[in-house]
C-alpha positions as CSV (number, residue, x, y, z in Angstrom):
1,M,0.0,0.0,0.0
2,T,1.1,3.6,-0.6
3,F,-0.1,7.0,0.6
4,S,-1.3,9.7,-1.7
5,S,1.5,12.3,-2.4
6,V,1.4,15.1,0.2
7,G,4.3,17.1,1.4
8,T,5.7,15.8,4.7
9,R,5.3,19.2,6.5
10,K,1.6,19.1,5.7
11,V,1.1,15.6,7.1
12,I,0.2,14.5,10.6
13,T,1.0,10.9,11.5
14,T,-0.7,9.6,14.6
15,D,0.7,6.9,16.9
16,D,-1.4,4.2,15.2
17,G,0.1,5.0,11.8
18,R,-2.8,6.9,10.3
19,Q,-2.0,10.1,8.3
20,Y,-3.9,13.3,8.0
21,K,-3.5,16.4,5.9
22,K,-3.2,19.7,7.7
23,P,-5.7,22.4,6.7
24,G,-4.4,25.1,4.4
25,F,-4.1,28.8,5.2
26,G,-7.6,29.5,3.8
27,K,-9.3,27.0,6.0
28,R,-7.3,28.2,9.0
29,Y,-8.2,31.8,8.4
30,L,-11.9,31.0,7.8
31,G,-12.0,28.8,11.0
32,Y,-10.3,31.5,13.2
33,T,-12.6,34.2,11.8
34,A,-15.8,32.2,12.1
35,G,-14.9,31.1,15.6
36,S,-14.1,34.7,16.7
37,V,-17.3,36.1,15.3
38,A,-19.3,33.4,17.1
39,A,-17.5,33.9,20.4
40,S,-17.8,37.6,20.5
41,G,-21.4,37.5,19.2
42,M,-22.6,35.2,22.0
43,A,-20.8,37.3,24.7
44,M,-22.2,40.6,23.4
45,G,-25.7,39.1,22.9
46,L,-26.0,37.8,26.4
47,N,-24.6,41.0,27.8
48,T,-27.0,43.1,25.8
49,A,-29.9,41.0,26.8
50,T,-29.2,41.9,30.5
51,S,-28.0,45.5,29.9
52,L,-31.2,46.7,28.2
53,P,-33.5,46.0,31.3
54,L,-30.9,47.8,33.4
55,L,-31.0,50.8,31.1
56,K,-34.8,50.9,31.4
57,I,-34.5,50.9,35.1
58,I,-32.1,53.9,35.0
59,K,-34.3,55.8,32.7
60,K,-37.3,55.3,35.0
61,M,-35.4,56.3,38.2
62,Q,-36.5,59.7,39.5
63,P,-34.0,62.1,41.0
64,N,-33.8,61.8,44.7
65,P,-31.5,64.1,46.7
66,A,-31.8,61.7,49.7
67,Y,-29.2,59.4,48.2
68,S,-26.5,62.0,47.9
69,K,-27.2,63.4,51.4
70,A,-27.1,60.0,52.9
71,A,-23.9,59.1,51.0
72,D,-22.2,62.3,52.3
73,K,-23.1,61.3,55.8
74,V,-21.9,57.6,55.4
75,L,-18.6,58.8,53.8
76,I,-17.7,60.1,57.3
77,T,-19.3,57.4,59.5
78,S,-17.8,54.6,57.5
79,G,-14.3,55.9,57.9
80,L,-13.8,56.5,54.1
81,A,-13.3,60.2,54.5
82,D,-10.5,59.5,56.9
83,K,-8.9,57.3,54.3
84,G,-9.0,60.3,51.8
85,V,-12.0,59.1,49.8
86,K,-13.9,62.0,48.2
87,I,-17.2,62.1,46.1
88,I,-17.0,64.3,43.0
89,D,-20.2,65.5,41.4
90,A,-19.7,65.1,37.6
91,V,-22.0,67.9,36.6
92,K,-20.2,70.4,38.9
93,T,-16.7,69.3,37.6
94,S,-15.0,70.1,34.3
95,R,-14.5,67.2,31.9
96,P,-10.7,67.5,31.9
97,I,-10.6,66.9,35.6
98,V,-12.9,63.9,35.4
99,E,-10.8,62.6,32.5
100,E,-7.7,63.1,34.5
101,I,-9.2,61.0,37.4
102,M,-10.4,58.3,35.0
103,N,-7.1,58.0,33.3
104,N,-5.0,58.3,36.4
105,S,-3.9,54.7,36.2
106,L,-2.6,54.9,32.7
107,K,0.8,56.5,33.5
108,S,2.4,53.1,33.2
109,L,1.5,53.1,29.6
110,D,3.6,56.3,28.8
111,K,6.0,54.1,26.8
112,Y,3.2,53.0,24.7
113,P,1.4,56.2,23.6
114,A,-0.7,54.5,20.9
115,L,-2.1,52.0,23.3
116,K,-2.6,54.7,25.9
117,N,-4.5,56.9,23.5
118,I,-6.8,54.1,22.5
119,I,-7.7,53.3,26.1
120,K,-8.3,57.0,26.8
121,K,-10.8,57.1,23.9
122,I,-12.5,54.0,25.2
123,N,-12.7,55.4,28.7
124,K,-14.1,58.6,27.3
125,L,-16.8,56.8,25.3
126,M,-17.7,54.0,27.7
127,V,-17.2,55.6,31.2
128,I,-16.7,59.4,31.2
129,E,-19.5,60.5,28.9
130,P,-22.1,58.0,30.5
131,T,-21.0,59.4,33.9
132,F,-21.8,63.0,32.9
133,T,-25.2,62.0,31.4
134,G,-26.1,60.0,34.5
135,C,-25.9,56.5,33.1
136,N,-22.7,55.5,34.9
137,A,-20.5,56.2,37.9
138,F,-17.0,55.0,38.9
139,F,-14.4,54.8,41.6
140,D,-10.7,55.4,40.9
141,P,-8.6,53.4,43.4
142,K,-5.5,55.3,42.7
143,S,-6.9,58.8,43.6
144,N,-9.6,57.6,46.0
145,R,-12.2,59.6,44.0
146,I,-15.8,58.6,43.4
147,V,-17.3,60.4,40.3
148,V,-21.1,60.4,40.0
149,N,-23.9,62.5,38.6
150,K,-25.5,63.1,41.9
151,A,-28.7,64.5,40.6
152,K,-29.5,61.7,38.2
153,M,-27.6,58.7,39.6
154,G,-27.1,59.4,43.3
155,Y,-28.2,55.9,44.1
156,A,-25.0,54.5,42.5
157,T,-22.8,56.4,45.0
158,F,-23.2,53.6,47.6
159,H,-21.9,50.9,45.2
160,E,-18.9,53.1,44.3
161,M,-18.4,53.6,48.1
162,G,-18.5,49.8,48.3
163,H,-15.5,49.7,46.0
164,A,-13.8,52.3,48.2
165,I,-14.4,50.0,51.2
166,N,-12.8,47.1,49.3
167,K,-9.7,49.2,48.5
168,N,-9.2,51.1,51.8
169,I,-10.6,48.9,54.6
170,L,-11.0,45.2,53.5
171,K,-7.8,43.3,52.8
172,Y,-9.5,40.6,50.8
173,G,-11.5,43.3,49.0
174,K,-8.3,45.1,48.0
175,A,-6.8,41.8,46.9
176,L,-9.8,41.1,44.6
177,Q,-9.6,44.6,43.3
178,K,-5.9,44.0,42.3
179,M,-6.6,40.7,40.8
180,R,-9.6,41.6,38.5
181,N,-7.7,43.4,35.7
182,P,-4.7,41.0,35.4
183,F,-7.2,38.0,35.4
184,L,-9.2,39.7,32.6
185,L,-6.1,40.4,30.7
186,V,-5.1,36.8,30.8
187,G,-8.7,35.7,30.1
188,S,-8.7,37.8,26.9
189,L,-5.7,35.8,25.6
190,I,-7.4,32.4,26.1
191,P,-9.8,32.6,23.1
192,L,-6.8,33.9,21.0
193,I,-4.8,30.9,22.0
194,A,-7.6,28.5,21.7
195,L,-8.6,29.7,18.2
196,S,-5.1,29.9,17.0
197,K,-4.2,26.3,18.1
198,R,-4.2,23.8,15.4
199,T,-7.0,21.2,15.6
200,K,-5.7,17.8,16.4
201,A,-6.4,14.8,14.2
202,D,-8.3,11.9,15.6
203,G,-6.0,9.9,17.8
204,E,-3.2,12.6,17.8
205,K,-1.8,13.3,21.2
206,P,0.0,16.5,22.2
207,K,3.8,16.4,22.5
208,G,6.1,18.5,24.6
209,I,5.3,21.0,27.3
210,F,4.2,23.9,25.1
211,D,1.9,21.6,23.0
212,K,0.4,20.0,26.1
213,A,-0.2,23.5,27.7
214,T,-1.8,25.1,24.7
215,S,-3.8,22.0,24.1
216,F,-5.1,22.1,27.7
217,I,-6.1,25.8,27.2
218,K,-7.9,24.9,23.9
219,D,-9.7,22.0,25.5
220,N,-10.8,24.0,28.5
221,A,-11.0,27.4,26.9
222,G,-14.6,28.1,27.8
223,K,-14.1,27.2,31.5
224,L,-10.9,29.2,31.7
225,T,-12.5,32.2,30.1
226,F,-15.3,32.2,32.6
227,L,-12.9,31.7,35.5
228,S,-11.0,34.8,34.5
229,F,-14.1,36.8,35.4
230,V,-14.4,35.4,38.9
231,P,-12.3,38.1,40.7
232,L,-14.4,40.8,38.9
233,L,-17.7,39.1,39.8
234,M,-16.6,38.7,43.5
235,E,-15.3,42.3,43.8
236,E,-18.4,43.8,42.2
237,G,-20.6,41.6,44.4
238,L,-18.7,42.5,47.6
239,A,-19.0,46.2,46.6
240,S,-22.8,45.8,46.5
241,L,-22.9,44.0,49.8
242,N,-20.8,46.9,51.3
243,A,-23.3,49.4,49.8
244,A,-26.2,47.6,51.3
245,K,-24.6,47.6,54.8
246,M,-23.9,51.3,54.6
247,A,-27.2,52.3,53.1
248,K,-29.6,50.3,55.2
249,S,-29.5,52.6,58.2
250,V,-29.6,55.9,56.3
251,L,-32.2,55.3,53.5
252,D,-35.9,54.8,53.8
253,I,-37.2,51.3,52.7
254,K,-38.3,52.4,49.2
255,A,-35.0,54.1,48.4
256,F,-33.1,51.2,49.8
257,K,-35.0,48.6,47.7
258,T,-34.6,50.8,44.5
259,M,-30.8,51.0,45.1
260,S,-30.6,47.2,45.8
261,K,-32.5,46.4,42.6
262,F,-30.2,48.5,40.5
263,N,-27.1,46.9,42.1
264,K,-28.5,43.3,41.5
265,M,-29.3,44.1,37.9
266,A,-25.8,45.7,37.4
267,W,-24.1,42.6,38.8
268,L,-26.1,40.4,36.5
269,T,-24.7,42.3,33.5
270,Y,-21.2,41.3,34.7
271,L,-22.4,37.7,35.2
272,S,-24.0,37.6,31.7
273,L,-20.7,38.9,30.1
274,A,-18.8,36.2,31.9
275,V,-21.2,33.4,30.9
276,G,-21.5,34.7,27.4
277,A,-17.6,34.9,27.1
278,G,-17.2,31.4,28.4
279,L,-20.0,29.9,26.2
280,G,-19.0,32.0,23.2
281,T,-15.3,30.7,23.5
282,T,-16.5,27.2,23.7
283,L,-18.8,27.6,20.7
284,G,-16.1,29.5,18.7
285,V,-13.6,26.6,19.3
286,K,-16.0,24.0,18.2
287,I,-16.9,25.9,14.9
288,K,-13.2,26.5,14.3
289,D,-12.4,22.8,14.9
290,K,-15.1,21.7,12.5
291,I,-13.8,23.9,9.7
292,T,-10.1,23.1,10.2
293,K,-10.3,19.4,11.2
294,P,-7.4,17.6,9.4
295,Q,-8.6,15.3,6.6
296,E,-7.4,11.7,6.7
297,I,-5.2,10.6,3.8
298,K,-6.8,7.6,2.3
299,Q,-4.6,4.6,1.5
300,N,-4.4,3.5,-2.1
301,A,-4.1,-0.2,-2.8
């Protein structure tokens, strides 16, 4: 018997002697692209499905000065004021000042001006502008500043104070806060590695440390991607628990329930993003594998 003529570099030989033809560049590109689209599509779809109800809640929320007054009081009684935490009203502050607070942590990227400018633009679009319009609020750990539109989103102040508690008072909260971005960075690389990894032929086993490691990542990409969100989910959840503890004694029942409902819905958007990213990565790898599966070289008599 003889095998059909295929270049040796394009052939995979399994331990049982079977041979497979590696997919060409076109198939690999198609597989990577299709997998990436499926992965990002599912993540964005699930996140949008939970974000829309949250936006509806925000639009229905009526301005209530009680939130800001209570937050100013708790800032002192909680010990946060002694730690240097301050609440900044976005509408009473110039945009350059808010931008400086938001981008305070980007000084480490001075050597990479192009990347720094991209992140600045993302921050402006996704965080700063929504904060001014009353659809977002944020806490900057480096400067200990909470920025919020007090008139439209005063109820979010307590959650941001919860982040401040994590950073300044709770050791495990501070640890989670430091872990969330590095974990997300590593998590963002997992789909890239999984979708770039060559699809194994039937019966082909990984060889060497690098091949075994990348094969493990590919085979468990969905789970690993979800796990990369765990510090974020834990820190956000802890911030909301801190908010509830601080607000319970200073808000009336109706205001407290409204704030708690908002915090729960906000946390669900993070959960949906984590689940969507995990499921999307799993789906993307399966689609990519189906497209780029090595074809067995049939034996000729």
